[in-house]
C-alpha positions in Angstrom: -19.0 -8.0 -3.3 -16.6 -9.8 -1.6 -15.4 -9.6 2.2 -12.2 -7.4 1.2 -14.5 -5.1 -1.1 -16.3 -4.4 2.0 -13.5 -3.9 4.4 -11.6 -1.2 2.0 -15.2 0.2 1.8 -15.8 0.4 5.3 -12.8 2.1 5.8 -13.2 5.0 3.8 -16.7 5.3 4.9 -16.7 4.4 8.9 -18.5 7.2 10.8 -16.6 8.9 13.2 -19.6 7.8 15.8 -18.2 4.0 15.6 -15.3 5.5 16.9 -16.7 7.2 19.8 -15.7 10.2 21.6 -12.3 10.1 23.3 -11.3 13.4 23.5 -12.5 13.9 27.3 -10.8 10.4 28.2 -7.3 11.1 26.5 -7.6 15.3 27.4 -3.8 15.4 28.5 -2.6 13.5 25.6 -0.7 14.6 23.7 1.8 17.0 25.9 5.1 16.9 23.7 5.8 15.9 20.3 4.7 12.7 18.7 7.2 10.9 16.5 5.8 8.6 13.2 8.3 6.1 12.0 8.6 5.6 8.6 10.4 2.4 7.7 11.2 4.1 4.1 13.5 7.1 2.8 12.5 10.5 2.4 10.4 11.1 -0.8 8.4 7.9 -1.3 4.7 7.4 -1.0 4.6 6.3 2.9 7.1 9.4 3.4 4.6 11.8 1.3 1.6 10.4 3.2 2.8 10.7 6.7 4.0 14.4 5.9 0.9 15.3 4.2 -1.0 14.1 7.3 1.4 15.4 9.8 0.8 18.9 8.9 -2.7 18.9 9.8 -2.3 16.5 12.8 0.0 19.1 14.1 -2.3 21.8 14.0 -5.3 19.6 15.3 -3.3 18.3 18.4 -1.2 21.3 19.0 1.8 19.0 19.0 4.4 18.6 16.3 4.2 15.2 14.7 7.6 14.5 13.8 8.4 11.9 10.9 11.3 9.8 11.6 12.7 8.0 8.4 14.3 4.8 9.4 14.7 2.8 6.1 16.4 -0.8 5.6 15.4 -4.7 5.1 12.3 -3.9 3.3 10.8 -1.9 5.9 11.4 -4.2 8.5 14.2 -2.3 10.5 11.8 0.6 11.2 9.0 -1.7 12.2 11.1 -3.7 14.5 12.0 0.0 16.2 8.4 0.8 16.3 7.2 -2.4 17.9 10.0 -2.0 20.7 9.1 1.5 21.7 7.4 2.4 24.8 3.7 2.2 24.5 2.6 5.7 25.4 1.4 7.1 21.9 4.2 8.8 21.2 6.1 6.7 19.3 3.9 5.4 16.1 4.8 3.7 13.2 3.4 3.6 9.6 4.9 0.4 7.6 5.4 0.3 4.1 2.9 -1.7 1.8 5.1 -5.1 2.5 3.7 -5.3 6.0 1.1 -8.3 5.1 4.1 -10.1 3.1 6.9 -10.0 5.5 6.1 -12.8 8.1 5.9 -15.1 5.1 9.1 -13.8 3.3 11.5 -13.6 6.6 12.0 -16.6 8.3 13.3 -14.8 11.5 11.4 -11.8 11.4 11.6 -10.3 14.9 7.7 -9.0 15.4 4.4 -10.2 14.7 2.2 -7.7 13.1 -1.0 -8.7 14.6 0.5 -9.5 18.3 2.8 -6.7 18.3 1.0 -3.4 16.9 -2.2 -1.9 17.7 -4.0 -0.6 14.7 -5.1 3.2 14.5 -6.4 4.1 10.9 -5.9 3.4 7.4 -4.2 6.3 6.0 -4.6 5.6 2.4 -5.0 3.0 -0.4 -2.0 2.5 -3.3 -3.1 1.0 -6.2 -0.8 -0.1 -9.2 -1.0 0.4 -12.7 -0.6 -2.3 -15.1 1.9 -0.7 -17.9 3.5 -2.1 -21.4 6.1 -0.9 -23.6 4.0 1.0 -26.5 5.7 -1.3 -29.2 3.6 -4.3 -27.5 0.6 -4.8 -30.0 -2.1 -4.8 -27.1 -4.3 -2.2 -26.0 -6.1 -3.9 -23.3 -6.0 -6.5 -20.6 -7.6 -9.1 -22.8 -5.4 -8.7 -25.9 -2.3 -8.9 -23.3 -3.6 -12.3 -22.2 -4.3 -13.6 -25.5 -0.9 -12.6 -26.7 0.8 -14.3 -23.6 -1.1 -17.5 -24.2 0.2 -17.2 -27.9 3.8 -16.8 -26.8 4.0 -18.7 -23.6 7.2 -17.9 -21.6 8.1 -15.3 -24.2 6.8 -12.3 -22.1 8.6 -10.7 -19.2 7.5 -8.7 -16.4 9.4 -6.6 -14.2 10.1 -7.7 -10.4 11.1 -4.4 -8.4 12.0 -7.0 -5.8 10.8 -10.4 -4.4 7.9 -10.3 -2.3 7.2 -6.5 -3.3 3.4 -5.7 -4.0 4.7 -5.3 -7.7 6.1 -8.6 -7.8 3.4 -10.4 -6.1 1.0 -8.5 -8.6 2.7 -10.2 -11.3 2.3 -13.6 -9.7 -1.2 -13.4 -8.9 -1.9 -11.9 -12.5 -0.3 -14.9 -14.1 -2.4 -17.5 -12.1 -5.5 -15.6 -12.3 -5.2 -15.4 -16.3 -3.6 -18.8 -16.6 -0.4 -17.3 -18.6 3.4 -18.2 -18.3 5.5 -14.9 -17.7 9.2 -14.7 -16.7 10.0 -12.4 -13.8 13.1 -10.1 -14.1 14.4 -9.0 -11.1 15.3 -5.6 -10.4 16.4 -3.5 -7.1 13.5 -1.1 -7.7 11.1 0.9 -9.4 13.0 3.4 -11.0 15.1 0.7 -13.1 11.9 -1.3 -13.6 10.2 1.6 -15.5 13.3 2.1 -17.5 13.8 -1.2 -18.7 9.8 -1.2 -19.7 10.1 2.0 -21.6 13.4 0.4 -23.4 11.5 -2.5 -24.3 13.8 -5.1 -22.3 10.3 -6.3 -20.3 7.3 -5.9 -21.5 5.0 -5.4 -18.6 5.5 -3.8 -15.2 2.8 -3.1 -12.2 3.9 0.2 -11.4 3.1 2.8 -8.7 1.0 5.5 -10.2 3.2 8.4 -9.7 6.6 6.6 -11.4 4.5 5.9 -14.5 2.2 8.8 -15.0 5.2 10.9 -16.5 5.6 8.5 -18.9 2.2 7.5 -19.7 1.8 11.5 -20.5 4.8 11.3 -22.8 3.8 7.9 -24.6 6.9 6.3 -23.5 4.5 3.8 -21.5 0.9 2.7 -22.5 -1.6 1.8 -19.2 -3.8 -1.2 -19.4 -5.5 -1.2 -16.3 -5.3 -0.2 -12.5 -5.4 -3.0 -9.9 -7.9 -1.7 -7.7 -11.3 -2.5 -7.7 -12.4 0.6 -8.3 -11.1 3.4 -11.1 -8.4 6.0 -10.0 -9.6 9.3 -9.7 -6.4 11.2 -11.3 -6.9 8.7 -14.5 -10.2 7.8 -14.5 -10.1 6.9 -18.3 -7.8 3.8 -17.2 -10.3 0.8 -16.3 -9.6 -1.8 -13.6 -8.4 -5.0 -14.1 -11.1 -6.7 -12.7 -13.6 -4.8 -15.1 -10.9 -5.7 -17.9 -11.9 -9.3 -18.0 -10.1 -10.7 -15.1 -13.1 -10.5 -12.2 -11.9 -10.7 -8.7 -8.1 -9.3 -9.5 -7.3 -6.8 -7.2 -3.9 -5.6 -5.5 -4.0 -2.5 -3.4 -1.0 -1.7 -1.4 -2.0 0.3 1.7 -0.2 2.6 4.5 -1.7 2.1 8.1 -0.5 3.8 11.5 0.0 2.0 14.1 1.3 2.0 17.5 3.0 -0.4 19.7 1.0 -3.0 21.5 0.1 -1.7 24.8 -0.5 1.9 23.9 -3.8 2.7 26.1 -7.1 2.4 24.2 -8.0 6.0 25.0 -4.9 7.3 22.9 -5.8 5.0 20.3 -9.1 6.4 19.9 -8.0 9.9 20.0 -5.6 9.6 17.4 -7.8 7.6 15.2 -10.4 10.1 15.6 -8.0 13.1 15.0 -6.7 11.4 11.9 -10.0 10.6 10.5 -10.7 14.5 10.9 -7.5 15.4 8.7 -8.3 12.5 6.3 -11.7 14.1 5.5 -10.2 17.7 4.8 -10.7 18.3 1.1 -7.2 19.8 0.6 -5.7 16.5 2.3 -7.9 14.4 0.0 -7.1 16.1 -3.2 -3.2 16.2 -2.3 -3.2 12.5 -1.9 -5.5 12.1 -4.9 -3.0 13.8 -7.1 -0.5 11.0 -6.1 -2.7 8.2 -7.2 -3.5 7.5 -3.5 -6.9 6.8 -2.3 -7.7 8.5 1.0 -8.5 6.0 4.1 -10.1 6.9 7.0 -12.4 4.5 9.4 -12.0 2.7 12.7 -8.9 0.7 14.2 -10.8 -2.6 14.1 -11.5 -1.9 10.2 -7.6 -1.7 9.9 -7.1 -5.2 11.8 -9.8 -6.6 9.6 -7.9 -5.5 6.5 -4.4 -6.7 7.6 -5.8 -9.9 8.7 -7.3 -10.3 5.1 -4.1 -9.4 3.5 -1.9 -11.8 5.7 -4.3 -14.4 4.6 -4.4 -13.6 1.0 -0.5 -13.1 0.5 0.5 -15.9 2.7 -1.4 -18.2 0.3 0.2 -17.0 -2.8 3.6 -17.0 -1.4 3.2 -20.5 -0.6 1.7 -21.4 -3.7 4.5 -19.9 -5.7 7.5 -21.3 -3.2 8.8 -17.9 -2.9 11.8 -18.3 -0.5 11.9 -17.0 2.8 14.7 -14.6 3.9 16.8 -14.5 7.2 
Protein backbone atom coordinates (compact mmCIF):
# COMPACT_ATOMS: atom_id res chain seq x y z
CA UNK A 1 0.00 0.00 0.00
CA UNK A 2 1.53 3.32 -1.04
CA UNK A 3 1.69 6.55 0.96
CA UNK A 4 -1.24 8.13 -0.85
CA UNK A 5 -3.49 5.12 -0.17
CA UNK A 6 -2.63 5.38 3.50
CA UNK A 7 -3.43 9.09 3.50
CA UNK A 8 -6.83 8.66 1.86
CA UNK A 9 -7.66 5.75 4.12
CA UNK A 10 -6.70 7.64 7.26
CA UNK A 11 -8.80 10.63 6.28
CA UNK A 12 -11.99 8.59 6.25
CA UNK A 13 -11.14 6.40 9.24
CA UNK A 14 -9.44 8.77 11.69
CA UNK A 15 -10.93 8.71 15.15
CA UNK A 16 -12.41 11.82 16.70
CA UNK A 17 -10.16 11.15 19.67
CA UNK A 18 -7.19 12.16 17.53
CA UNK A 19 -8.70 15.57 17.06
CA UNK A 20 -9.24 16.06 20.76
CA UNK A 21 -12.15 17.65 22.53
CA UNK A 22 -12.30 21.36 21.70
CA UNK A 23 -15.90 22.16 22.60
CA UNK A 24 -14.95 23.70 25.93
CA UNK A 25 -12.08 25.69 24.43
CA UNK A 26 -14.28 27.16 21.68
CA UNK A 27 -17.51 27.39 23.66
CA UNK A 28 -18.28 30.90 22.39
CA UNK A 29 -17.81 29.94 18.74
CA UNK A 30 -19.79 30.40 16.62
CA UNK A 31 -22.07 33.22 17.70
CA UNK A 32 -23.06 34.33 14.20
CA UNK A 33 -23.35 32.96 10.67
CA UNK A 34 -20.36 31.26 9.04
CA UNK A 35 -19.69 31.91 5.35
CA UNK A 36 -18.26 29.07 3.26
CA UNK A 37 -16.80 30.33 -0.02
CA UNK A 38 -17.28 27.88 -2.89
CA UNK A 39 -15.18 28.98 -5.90
CA UNK A 40 -17.61 27.57 -8.47
CA UNK A 41 -21.12 28.09 -9.74
CA UNK A 42 -24.13 26.67 -7.93
CA UNK A 43 -25.03 23.12 -8.91
CA UNK A 44 -21.59 21.57 -9.29
CA UNK A 45 -19.96 18.93 -7.13
CA UNK A 46 -18.24 21.40 -4.81
CA UNK A 47 -21.46 23.35 -4.30
CA UNK A 48 -23.48 20.16 -3.74
CA UNK A 49 -21.03 18.94 -1.11
CA UNK A 50 -20.92 22.28 0.69
CA UNK A 51 -24.71 22.55 0.88
CA UNK A 52 -25.14 18.92 1.92
CA UNK A 53 -22.74 19.35 4.85
CA UNK A 54 -23.98 22.86 5.61
CA UNK A 55 -27.55 21.80 6.34
CA UNK A 56 -26.56 19.50 9.19
CA UNK A 57 -23.67 21.67 10.40
CA UNK A 58 -26.13 24.54 10.86
CA UNK A 59 -28.24 22.33 13.10
CA UNK A 60 -25.22 21.09 15.05
CA UNK A 61 -23.63 24.49 15.68
CA UNK A 62 -26.82 26.49 16.08
CA UNK A 63 -25.65 29.07 13.55
CA UNK A 64 -26.21 29.24 9.80
CA UNK A 65 -23.56 28.07 7.39
CA UNK A 66 -24.04 30.26 4.31
CA UNK A 67 -22.63 28.96 1.02
CA UNK A 68 -21.11 31.85 -0.92
CA UNK A 69 -20.52 30.99 -4.61
CA UNK A 70 -17.64 32.97 -6.12
CA UNK A 71 -16.63 31.32 -9.41
CA UNK A 72 -13.91 32.42 -11.81
CA UNK A 73 -10.31 31.85 -12.90
CA UNK A 74 -10.43 28.07 -12.42
CA UNK A 75 -11.48 28.52 -8.80
CA UNK A 76 -8.66 30.89 -7.90
CA UNK A 77 -10.84 33.98 -7.37
CA UNK A 78 -12.80 32.37 -4.57
CA UNK A 79 -9.70 30.96 -2.88
CA UNK A 80 -7.96 34.34 -3.08
CA UNK A 81 -10.93 35.96 -1.37
CA UNK A 82 -10.90 33.25 1.26
CA UNK A 83 -7.23 33.63 2.18
CA UNK A 84 -7.68 37.42 2.51
CA UNK A 85 -10.62 37.08 4.91
CA UNK A 86 -10.29 37.83 8.61
CA UNK A 87 -8.97 34.64 10.24
CA UNK A 88 -11.68 34.36 12.88
CA UNK A 89 -13.51 31.21 11.76
CA UNK A 90 -16.42 33.05 10.16
CA UNK A 91 -15.10 32.77 6.59
CA UNK A 92 -14.08 29.35 5.32
CA UNK A 93 -13.32 28.11 1.80
CA UNK A 94 -13.84 24.84 -0.05
CA UNK A 95 -11.59 24.94 -3.14
CA UNK A 96 -12.41 22.98 -6.28
CA UNK A 97 -10.35 19.90 -7.13
CA UNK A 98 -7.69 21.91 -9.03
CA UNK A 99 -6.20 23.34 -5.81
CA UNK A 100 -3.06 21.12 -5.93
CA UNK A 101 -2.56 21.93 -9.63
CA UNK A 102 -2.94 25.71 -9.54
CA UNK A 103 0.55 26.59 -8.18
CA UNK A 104 2.09 24.78 -11.16
CA UNK A 105 -0.28 26.26 -13.77
CA UNK A 106 -0.47 29.93 -12.77
CA UNK A 107 2.76 31.90 -12.76
CA UNK A 108 1.30 34.77 -10.75
CA UNK A 109 -0.93 32.98 -8.28
CA UNK A 110 -1.61 35.38 -5.42
CA UNK A 111 -1.76 32.73 -2.70
CA UNK A 112 0.19 29.72 -1.49
CA UNK A 113 -2.16 26.81 -0.68
CA UNK A 114 0.18 25.54 2.04
CA UNK A 115 1.16 28.82 3.70
CA UNK A 116 -2.12 30.72 3.32
CA UNK A 117 -4.69 28.04 4.14
CA UNK A 118 -5.27 26.18 7.40
CA UNK A 119 -6.73 22.70 6.73
CA UNK A 120 -9.88 21.75 8.62
CA UNK A 121 -11.17 18.51 7.11
CA UNK A 122 -11.52 16.48 3.92
CA UNK A 123 -15.18 16.75 2.91
CA UNK A 124 -15.18 14.07 0.23
CA UNK A 125 -13.22 12.50 -2.59
CA UNK A 126 -14.42 12.59 -6.20
CA UNK A 127 -13.10 9.81 -8.46
CA UNK A 128 -13.51 9.96 -12.21
CA UNK A 129 -14.82 7.31 -14.57
CA UNK A 130 -13.12 6.31 -17.80
CA UNK A 131 -15.83 6.23 -20.50
CA UNK A 132 -15.66 5.47 -24.21
CA UNK A 133 -17.92 5.67 -27.19
CA UNK A 134 -19.78 2.31 -27.42
CA UNK A 135 -18.72 1.91 -31.06
CA UNK A 136 -15.11 1.61 -29.97
CA UNK A 137 -14.23 -2.12 -30.03
CA UNK A 138 -12.99 -2.28 -26.45
CA UNK A 139 -14.62 -3.54 -23.25
CA UNK A 140 -11.90 -2.97 -20.68
CA UNK A 141 -8.74 -1.00 -19.96
CA UNK A 142 -6.37 -3.62 -21.35
CA UNK A 143 -8.26 -3.77 -24.65
CA UNK A 144 -8.16 0.02 -24.88
CA UNK A 145 -4.41 0.09 -24.28
CA UNK A 146 -3.89 -2.61 -26.90
CA UNK A 147 -5.95 -0.65 -29.44
CA UNK A 148 -4.06 2.56 -28.68
CA UNK A 149 -0.74 0.79 -29.25
CA UNK A 150 -1.97 -0.55 -32.59
CA UNK A 151 -3.09 2.95 -33.60
CA UNK A 152 -0.52 5.30 -32.03
CA UNK A 153 -1.73 8.90 -32.03
CA UNK A 154 -5.04 8.05 -33.73
CA UNK A 155 -7.20 7.96 -30.61
CA UNK A 156 -8.35 11.20 -29.02
CA UNK A 157 -9.31 11.97 -25.46
CA UNK A 158 -11.47 14.86 -24.33
CA UNK A 159 -9.76 17.52 -22.25
CA UNK A 160 -12.33 19.57 -20.33
CA UNK A 161 -9.81 22.34 -19.67
CA UNK A 162 -6.03 22.56 -19.42
CA UNK A 163 -4.89 21.57 -15.98
CA UNK A 164 -8.21 20.08 -14.92
CA UNK A 165 -8.37 16.71 -13.20
CA UNK A 166 -9.81 15.18 -16.39
CA UNK A 167 -6.93 16.57 -18.45
CA UNK A 168 -4.23 15.33 -16.09
CA UNK A 169 -5.96 11.95 -15.78
CA UNK A 170 -5.58 11.55 -19.53
CA UNK A 171 -1.92 12.56 -19.44
CA UNK A 172 -1.14 10.27 -16.51
CA UNK A 173 -2.91 7.39 -18.26
CA UNK A 174 -0.87 7.98 -21.43
CA UNK A 175 2.35 7.99 -19.44
CA UNK A 176 1.65 4.92 -17.34
CA UNK A 177 0.20 2.89 -20.23
CA UNK A 178 3.00 4.03 -22.58
CA UNK A 179 0.57 5.00 -25.34
CA UNK A 180 0.06 7.99 -27.61
CA UNK A 181 -3.27 9.80 -27.61
CA UNK A 182 -4.19 13.27 -28.77
CA UNK A 183 -5.84 15.75 -26.42
CA UNK A 184 -8.88 17.62 -27.75
CA UNK A 185 -9.64 20.74 -25.75
CA UNK A 186 -13.15 21.64 -24.57
CA UNK A 187 -14.51 24.41 -22.38
CA UNK A 188 -16.06 22.04 -19.87
CA UNK A 189 -17.34 18.61 -18.99
CA UNK A 190 -20.69 18.93 -20.76
CA UNK A 191 -19.26 19.35 -24.24
CA UNK A 192 -16.66 16.65 -23.51
CA UNK A 193 -19.42 14.14 -22.75
CA UNK A 194 -21.44 15.17 -25.80
CA UNK A 195 -18.53 14.69 -28.20
CA UNK A 196 -17.59 11.35 -26.66
CA UNK A 197 -21.15 10.19 -27.27
CA UNK A 198 -20.97 11.55 -30.83
CA UNK A 199 -17.68 9.74 -31.48
CA UNK A 200 -15.66 12.89 -32.17
CA UNK A 201 -13.39 11.77 -29.33
CA UNK A 202 -12.98 8.19 -28.18
CA UNK A 203 -12.44 8.52 -24.44
CA UNK A 204 -13.12 10.90 -21.58
CA UNK A 205 -12.32 10.84 -17.88
CA UNK A 206 -15.67 12.11 -16.67
CA UNK A 207 -17.17 12.90 -13.31
CA UNK A 208 -19.47 10.07 -12.30
CA UNK A 209 -22.73 12.10 -12.07
CA UNK A 210 -22.19 13.54 -15.56
CA UNK A 211 -21.62 10.12 -17.12
CA UNK A 212 -24.14 8.02 -15.24
CA UNK A 213 -27.33 8.81 -17.25
CA UNK A 214 -25.49 8.04 -20.50
CA UNK A 215 -24.10 4.79 -19.12
CA UNK A 216 -27.63 3.71 -18.22
CA UNK A 217 -28.93 4.62 -21.69
CA UNK A 218 -26.06 2.86 -23.44
CA UNK A 219 -24.69 6.01 -25.05
CA UNK A 220 -21.40 5.58 -23.20
CA UNK A 221 -19.50 2.53 -22.00
CA UNK A 222 -17.64 2.49 -18.69
CA UNK A 223 -14.19 0.93 -18.60
CA UNK A 224 -12.98 1.77 -15.10
CA UNK A 225 -13.04 4.23 -12.21
CA UNK A 226 -9.90 6.13 -11.26
CA UNK A 227 -9.95 5.54 -7.50
CA UNK A 228 -8.01 2.79 -5.73
CA UNK A 229 -11.24 1.13 -4.67
CA UNK A 230 -14.52 0.56 -6.47
CA UNK A 231 -17.24 3.17 -6.12
CA UNK A 232 -20.30 2.23 -4.08
CA UNK A 233 -22.91 3.42 -6.57
CA UNK A 234 -21.34 1.52 -9.51
CA UNK A 235 -19.77 -1.55 -7.85
CA UNK A 236 -19.56 -3.55 -11.09
CA UNK A 237 -17.14 -1.06 -12.67
CA UNK A 238 -13.53 -2.04 -11.87
CA UNK A 239 -10.71 0.35 -11.04
CA UNK A 240 -7.95 1.22 -13.50
CA UNK A 241 -5.51 -0.11 -10.92
CA UNK A 242 -7.09 -3.58 -10.88
CA UNK A 243 -7.57 -3.52 -14.66
CA UNK A 244 -3.91 -3.90 -15.47
CA UNK A 245 -2.44 -0.49 -14.70
CA UNK A 246 -1.30 -0.89 -11.08
CA UNK A 247 -0.68 2.32 -9.18
CA UNK A 248 -2.96 4.46 -11.34
CA UNK A 249 -5.06 6.79 -9.20
CA UNK A 250 -6.70 10.12 -9.95
CA UNK A 251 -9.08 11.31 -7.28
CA UNK A 252 -10.18 14.89 -6.97
CA UNK A 253 -11.20 16.01 -3.52
CA UNK A 254 -12.96 18.82 -1.73
CA UNK A 255 -11.40 20.02 1.50
CA UNK A 256 -12.58 22.72 3.87
CA UNK A 257 -9.98 25.32 4.86
CA UNK A 258 -9.73 28.52 6.88
CA UNK A 259 -7.39 31.48 6.35
CA UNK A 260 -4.04 30.99 8.04
CA UNK A 261 -4.10 32.53 11.49
CA UNK A 262 -7.51 31.18 12.42
CA UNK A 263 -7.35 30.13 16.10
CA UNK A 264 -6.51 26.48 16.56
CA UNK A 265 -9.41 25.86 18.94
CA UNK A 266 -11.82 27.08 16.24
CA UNK A 267 -10.16 24.82 13.65
CA UNK A 268 -10.53 21.85 15.98
CA UNK A 269 -14.15 22.57 16.83
CA UNK A 270 -15.04 22.83 13.14
CA UNK A 271 -13.14 19.65 12.34
CA UNK A 272 -14.83 17.75 15.16
CA UNK A 273 -18.27 19.06 14.18
CA UNK A 274 -17.91 18.25 10.49
CA UNK A 275 -16.63 14.78 11.38
CA UNK A 276 -19.91 14.24 13.22
CA UNK A 277 -21.87 15.39 10.15
CA UNK A 278 -19.88 13.16 7.79
CA UNK A 279 -20.62 10.11 9.94
CA UNK A 280 -24.38 10.62 9.60
CA UNK A 281 -25.84 7.82 7.42
CA UNK A 282 -28.13 10.18 5.48
CA UNK A 283 -25.19 12.46 4.61
CA UNK A 284 -22.99 9.56 3.55
CA UNK A 285 -25.82 8.16 1.42
CA UNK A 286 -26.52 11.49 -0.23
CA UNK A 287 -22.86 11.99 -1.14
CA UNK A 288 -22.52 8.40 -2.35
CA UNK A 289 -25.49 8.84 -4.71
CA UNK A 290 -23.45 11.51 -6.47
CA UNK A 291 -20.45 9.22 -6.85
CA UNK A 292 -18.62 10.97 -4.00
CA UNK A 293 -16.68 9.21 -1.26
CA UNK A 294 -17.42 10.77 2.15
CA UNK A 295 -14.35 12.11 3.91
CA UNK A 296 -13.49 12.98 7.50
CA UNK A 297 -10.36 12.86 9.61
CA UNK A 298 -7.94 15.36 11.05
CA UNK A 299 -6.59 18.71 9.83
CA UNK A 300 -3.13 17.15 9.73
CA UNK A 301 -4.29 14.37 7.42
CA UNK A 302 -5.77 16.92 5.00
CA UNK A 303 -2.48 18.82 5.01
CA UNK A 304 -0.60 15.60 4.21
CA UNK A 305 -2.98 14.90 1.32
CA UNK A 306 -2.54 18.42 -0.06
CA UNK A 307 1.25 18.13 0.09
CA UNK A 308 1.19 14.69 -1.55
CA UNK A 309 -0.94 15.93 -4.44
CA UNK A 310 1.09 19.11 -4.88
CA UNK A 311 4.13 16.89 -5.39
CA UNK A 312 2.35 14.38 -7.64
CA UNK A 313 0.74 16.89 -10.00
CA UNK A 314 3.69 19.26 -10.00
CA UNK A 315 5.93 16.46 -11.27
CA UNK A 316 3.49 15.48 -14.03
CA UNK A 317 2.82 19.06 -15.15
CA UNK A 318 6.55 19.69 -15.45
CA UNK A 319 7.11 16.43 -17.35
CA UNK A 320 4.41 17.15 -19.95
CA UNK A 321 5.55 20.78 -20.27
CA UNK A 322 2.15 22.27 -19.57
CA UNK A 323 2.56 26.01 -19.82
CA UNK A 324 1.64 28.20 -16.91
CA UNK A 325 -0.91 30.96 -17.21
CA UNK A 326 -0.78 34.54 -15.96
